[in-house]
C-alpha positions as CSV (number, residue, x, y, z in Angstrom):
1,M,130.2,30.7,108.9
2,I,130.3,34.1,111.0
3,R,133.9,33.4,112.0
4,E,134.7,32.5,108.9
5,K,133.5,35.5,107.4
6,I,135.2,37.3,110.3
7,K,138.8,35.3,109.8
8,V,138.5,36.5,105.8
9,M,137.8,40.0,106.7
10,A,140.6,40.0,109.4
11,D,142.7,39.2,106.6
12,K,142.6,41.6,104.2
13,W,143.4,44.3,107.6
14,N,147.4,45.3,107.6
15,E,149.3,44.8,110.8
16,N,148.7,48.3,112.1
17,Q,144.4,47.5,111.9
18,K,145.0,44.5,113.5
19,T,146.7,46.0,115.9
20,A,143.8,48.7,116.4
21,F,141.0,46.4,116.6
22,I,142.9,44.2,119.5
23,S,143.9,47.0,121.2
24,C,140.7,48.7,121.2
25,I,139.3,45.2,122.3
26,L,141.9,44.9,125.4
27,I,141.6,48.4,126.2
28,G,137.7,48.2,126.3
29,L,137.6,45.3,128.8
30,M,140.1,47.2,130.7
31,T,138.3,50.1,130.9
32,H,134.9,49.0,130.8
33,G,134.3,45.5,131.9
34,Y,132.9,45.9,135.1
35,M,129.9,47.6,132.8
36,Y,130.0,44.8,130.9
37,F,129.8,42.2,133.5
38,N,127.6,43.1,136.2
39,K,124.3,45.1,135.9
40,L,124.3,48.3,136.9
41,S,121.4,50.5,136.3
42,W,120.0,54.0,136.6
43,H,118.4,56.8,134.9
44,D,116.4,55.4,132.0
45,D,118.1,52.3,132.1
46,M,116.1,51.5,135.4
47,T,112.8,51.7,133.5
48,L,113.4,51.1,130.0
49,T,113.7,47.4,128.8
50,H,113.8,48.6,124.9
51,I,116.0,50.4,122.8
52,G,114.6,53.8,123.5
53,S,113.1,56.6,122.1
54,S,113.3,56.6,118.0
55,Y,111.0,57.7,115.3
56,A,109.3,60.0,118.0
57,V,112.8,61.9,118.4
58,G,113.8,61.3,114.4
59,R,115.8,58.1,115.1
60,W,114.4,56.1,113.0
61,F,116.8,53.9,112.1
62,L,116.8,52.8,115.8
63,G,113.3,51.7,115.4
64,V,114.4,49.0,112.5
65,I,117.0,48.1,115.0
66,E,114.4,47.4,117.4
67,W,111.7,46.0,115.0
68,A,114.5,43.6,114.0
69,V,115.9,42.3,117.3
70,N,112.1,41.9,118.1
71,R,111.4,39.8,115.7
72,C,114.6,37.4,116.4
73,G,113.2,37.1,120.1
74,G,112.5,40.0,121.8
75,Y,114.6,42.6,123.6
76,Y,116.7,41.9,127.3
77,S,118.9,43.7,129.3
78,L,122.2,42.0,128.8
79,P,125.4,44.2,129.7
80,V,127.6,41.8,128.6
81,L,126.1,41.3,125.2
82,Q,125.2,45.0,124.5
83,G,128.7,46.2,126.1
84,C,130.8,43.7,123.7
85,A,128.2,44.2,120.9
86,S,129.1,48.3,120.9
87,L,133.4,47.2,122.0
88,F,133.4,45.3,118.7
89,F,131.5,48.4,116.8
90,I,134.0,50.8,118.5
91,A,136.8,48.5,117.7
92,L,135.8,48.4,113.9
93,A,135.6,52.0,113.9
94,A,139.3,51.9,115.0
95,V,140.4,50.0,112.4
96,L,138.8,52.4,109.6
97,V,140.5,55.6,111.4
98,V,143.9,54.4,111.5
99,D,144.1,53.3,107.7
100,L,141.6,56.8,107.1
101,L,144.4,59.0,109.4
102,K,147.8,57.1,107.4
103,I,149.0,56.3,111.3
104,T,152.1,53.4,110.8
105,K,153.7,54.2,114.0
106,K,152.6,51.1,116.3
107,I,152.5,53.3,119.9
108,L,150.3,56.1,117.8
109,V,147.4,53.4,116.5
110,V,147.9,52.1,120.0
111,L,147.0,55.4,121.2
112,T,144.5,55.8,118.9
113,A,142.7,52.8,119.5
114,G,142.7,53.3,123.4
115,I,140.9,56.8,122.8
116,M,137.9,56.0,120.8
117,I,136.9,53.5,123.6
118,A,138.0,54.6,126.7
119,V,137.1,58.6,125.9
120,P,134.4,59.9,128.7
121,V,131.8,60.3,126.2
122,M,132.2,55.9,125.9
123,T,131.9,55.6,129.8
124,A,128.7,58.1,130.0
125,L,127.1,56.2,127.4
126,Y,127.6,52.5,128.9
127,A,125.6,54.1,131.7
128,Y,122.3,53.9,129.1
129,M,123.7,50.1,128.5
130,F,120.4,49.3,127.0
131,T,121.1,51.5,123.9
132,A,125.2,51.5,124.3
133,A,125.6,48.8,121.2
134,A,122.9,50.9,118.7
135,Y,124.9,54.2,119.7
136,S,128.6,52.5,118.9
137,L,126.9,50.9,115.4
138,S,126.1,54.9,115.0
139,I,129.5,55.5,115.2
140,F,130.8,53.1,113.3
141,L,128.3,53.6,110.5
142,C,129.4,57.3,110.3
143,I,133.3,56.6,110.2
144,L,132.1,53.9,107.6
145,G,130.4,56.5,105.0
146,I,133.8,59.1,105.6
147,Y,135.8,55.6,104.5
148,C,133.7,55.2,101.3
149,T,133.6,58.1,100.0
150,W,137.6,58.4,100.7
151,K,138.4,54.8,99.6
152,I,136.0,54.7,97.0
153,R,136.1,57.0,94.1
154,G,133.7,58.3,92.1
155,I,129.9,58.5,92.5
156,Q,130.0,55.0,94.0
157,G,131.7,55.9,97.0
158,I,129.8,59.3,97.7
159,L,126.1,57.1,97.1
160,L,127.9,54.0,99.8
161,G,129.2,57.0,102.1
162,M,126.2,59.0,102.0
163,G,124.0,55.5,102.8
164,A,126.4,55.3,105.5
165,I,125.9,58.8,107.1
166,C,122.2,58.4,106.6
167,L,121.6,55.3,109.0
168,G,124.7,56.3,111.0
169,I,122.5,59.5,111.9
170,G,118.7,57.7,112.2
171,C,120.2,56.0,115.1
172,Y,121.7,59.0,117.1
173,Q,121.6,62.7,115.0
174,A,124.4,63.8,117.3
175,Y,127.3,61.5,115.7
176,I,127.1,63.6,112.4
177,A,129.9,65.4,114.3
178,V,131.8,62.5,114.2
179,A,131.5,62.0,110.6
180,V,132.8,66.0,110.0
181,C,135.5,65.5,112.4
182,M,136.7,63.1,110.2
183,A,136.1,64.7,107.2
184,C,138.1,67.5,108.3
185,M,141.2,66.0,109.8
186,I,141.3,63.6,106.5
187,L,141.2,67.2,104.4
188,Y,144.0,69.1,107.3
189,L,146.1,65.5,106.2
190,D,145.5,66.2,102.3
191,I,146.5,70.3,102.9
192,V,149.7,69.5,104.6
193,D,150.4,66.5,102.0
194,S,152.6,68.6,99.4
195,S,151.6,65.5,96.7
196,E,147.9,66.8,96.8
197,T,147.3,69.6,94.5
198,E,145.1,72.6,95.4
199,W,142.3,71.2,93.1
200,K,142.1,67.5,94.4
201,I,142.1,68.9,97.8
202,L,139.3,71.2,97.0
203,G,137.8,68.3,95.0
204,G,138.1,65.7,98.3
205,G,136.0,68.5,100.5
206,I,133.2,69.2,97.8
């Protein structure tokens, strides 16, 4: 059933989006494969066997995720599972970024996906593998929020975007910067695009 749903979703993607997803997966495996398929622990990962600080530090959605995981059998330190889940979420985020920024050249699509998964921030994140999947979900949700706001016009898109970003920063507050930067880049593209009027750009920014 899950495979069928993924296939239906992928069939709706254009060639550039499929390229972004596959490139992110392959580059991610080449870049971080050693962390995915080996158990290397230090700092918090040596002592924490759960998802980490949640409600106490304002990361309420992390608490919800931990509750759901515990209901499904408990939390385990499995780098291959957590690492690949993280890779999957970043690959989905790359698909949205390519569409939002209107990237059409194949080489730029591959580079965009590669940068998103090979950036040093991701390498540092995998030092805390116990929470890598949740934090990668946070990145995806923040970008999804911007995607909904820009692609779904009207109040529905705004509400969906707000909800996704709310869940994203509920995982990790620092990733609000991901949403802000994504919005700024889209606004910049609107400004340099002569087909967009000043009032439409201003409305999009608001």
